[in-house]
C-alpha positions as CSV (number, residue, x, y, z in Angstrom):
1,M,213.2,76.4,76.7
2,K,210.2,74.5,78.1
3,Q,206.8,76.1,78.0
4,T,204.3,75.4,80.6
5,I,200.6,75.0,79.8
6,R,198.8,78.0,80.9
7,K,195.3,77.7,82.4
8,T,194.1,80.7,80.4
9,D,195.0,78.9,77.2
10,I,192.9,75.9,78.2
11,L,190.0,78.2,79.2
12,V,190.2,80.1,75.9
13,L,190.1,76.8,74.0
14,L,187.2,75.4,75.9
15,G,185.3,78.7,76.0
16,V,185.6,79.4,72.3
17,F,184.6,75.9,71.4
18,A,181.6,76.1,73.8
19,L,180.6,79.4,72.1
20,A,181.0,77.9,68.7
21,F,178.7,75.0,69.6
22,L,176.1,77.4,71.1
23,V,176.2,79.5,67.9
24,M,175.7,76.3,65.8
25,F,172.8,75.1,67.9
26,G,171.3,78.6,67.7
27,I,171.6,78.7,63.9
28,Q,170.2,75.2,63.6
29,R,167.2,76.2,65.8
30,I,166.5,79.4,63.9
31,S,167.0,78.3,60.3
32,G,166.6,74.5,60.6
33,R,169.7,74.0,58.3
34,I,173.4,74.0,58.9
35,D,174.7,73.2,55.5
36,G,178.2,74.6,55.2
37,V,177.8,76.9,58.2
38,A,179.4,74.6,60.7
39,S,182.8,74.6,59.1
40,M,182.8,78.4,58.8
41,V,181.9,78.9,62.5
42,F,184.6,76.5,63.6
43,V,187.2,78.1,61.3
44,L,186.4,81.4,63.1
45,A,186.7,79.6,66.4
46,V,190.1,78.3,65.5
47,F,191.2,81.8,64.3
48,L,190.1,83.3,67.7
49,I,191.8,80.5,69.6
50,S,195.0,81.1,67.7
51,I,194.9,84.8,68.4
52,Y,194.2,84.6,72.1
53,T,196.6,81.7,73.0
54,D,200.4,81.5,73.0
55,G,202.3,79.1,70.8
56,Y,201.5,77.0,67.8
57,F,200.2,74.0,69.7
58,W,196.8,75.5,70.6
59,G,196.0,76.5,67.0
60,V,196.8,73.1,65.6
61,M,195.0,71.4,68.5
62,A,191.9,73.6,67.9
63,S,192.0,72.6,64.2
64,L,192.1,68.9,65.0
65,L,189.3,69.2,67.6
66,S,187.1,71.3,65.3
67,V,187.3,68.8,62.5
68,L,186.3,66.0,64.9
69,A,183.5,68.2,66.3
70,V,182.1,69.2,62.9
71,N,182.2,65.6,61.7
72,F,180.7,64.2,64.8
73,A,178.0,66.8,65.7
74,F,177.1,68.5,62.4
75,R,177.3,65.9,59.7
76,S,175.0,63.0,59.0
77,P,174.5,60.8,61.1
78,Y,174.3,63.5,63.8
79,F,176.2,62.8,67.1
80,A,177.4,59.4,66.0
81,F,180.1,57.8,63.9
82,N,178.9,55.3,61.3
83,F,181.6,53.0,60.1
84,T,179.4,50.0,59.1
85,L,180.7,50.1,55.5
86,P,184.5,50.2,54.8
87,E,183.9,52.8,52.0
88,R,182.2,55.1,54.6
89,A,185.2,54.9,56.9
90,M,187.7,55.7,54.2
91,L,185.5,58.6,53.0
92,W,185.3,59.9,56.6
93,V,189.1,59.8,56.9
94,L,189.7,61.6,53.6
95,E,187.0,64.2,54.3
96,S,188.5,64.7,57.8
97,L,192.0,65.2,56.4
98,R,190.6,67.7,53.8
99,R,188.8,69.7,56.5
100,F,191.8,69.5,58.9
101,F,194.2,71.1,56.3
102,G,191.6,73.6,55.3
103,I,191.0,74.7,58.9
104,L,194.7,74.6,59.7
105,A,195.0,77.6,57.4
106,A,193.5,79.8,60.2
107,P,196.3,79.3,62.8
108,L,198.9,79.5,60.1
109,V,197.6,82.9,59.0
110,V,197.7,84.1,62.6
111,I,201.3,82.8,63.0
112,L,202.4,84.6,59.9
113,L,200.7,87.8,61.0
114,R,202.5,87.7,64.4
115,L,205.9,86.7,62.9
116,P,207.1,90.2,61.9
117,A,206.1,91.7,65.2
118,R,208.2,89.1,67.1
119,T,211.3,89.3,64.9
120,A,211.4,93.0,64.0
121,P,214.5,94.7,65.5
122,V,213.9,97.7,67.7
123,P,215.5,100.8,66.2
124,P,218.0,102.5,68.5
125,W,217.0,105.8,70.0
126,P,219.4,108.4,68.6
127,F,219.5,110.6,71.7
128,P,221.0,109.7,75.1
129,M,218.8,108.4,77.9
130,R,218.3,110.4,81.1
131,R,218.1,108.7,84.4
132,T,215.7,109.9,87.1
133,V,217.0,110.4,90.6
134,L,214.5,109.4,93.3
135,P,213.9,111.4,96.5
136,D,216.0,108.9,98.5
137,G,219.0,109.6,96.3
138,S,219.0,106.3,94.4
139,A,218.9,106.1,90.6
140,G,215.5,105.3,89.2
141,R,214.6,103.6,86.0
142,Q,215.0,105.2,82.6
143,V,211.8,107.0,82.7
144,H,212.0,109.2,79.6
145,R,214.3,110.1,76.8
146,S,215.8,113.5,76.5
147,F,217.2,115.5,73.6
148,P,220.8,116.6,73.7
149,A,221.4,120.3,74.4
150,E,222.6,121.0,70.9
151,A,219.4,119.6,69.4
152,A,217.3,121.6,71.8
153,G,219.2,124.8,70.9
154,R,218.3,124.3,67.2
155,C,214.6,124.0,67.9
156,T,213.9,127.6,68.7
157,L,211.1,129.6,67.2
158,P,212.0,132.4,64.9
159,A,211.7,135.9,66.4
160,S,208.6,137.8,65.2
């Protein structure tokens, strides 16, 4: 079964990331510091993206993009990648992997929370369904469920 990319999923991804950037710039402007706050804001962004999009792809993609965004925009050197020393490049890769797997926990939590709702069987209704007859004589949809006559007879109020 092939899934198509929905425009709403892309808009949710871009909108939540734009909002996360605006929140970070606001925090930086108000407090002057963003130590440790950037990762938490982007974990919340990944969590929201995972909730409001369909499929696993968007949560994993949001995790990867948030790691790159935090490393690029909110870590020293700001808005630049500095790989002049080989040790710095290796440290950047290891730090990015650590952040990626940490942030990847948010979509995994959402996936696990949604799993029982998707796989839970619907219990059968114990009473027969009643079909509605439309004014033109055709049978309508199953609009409501009715109790059998014997069950309705047992549900009488006691005489006072």
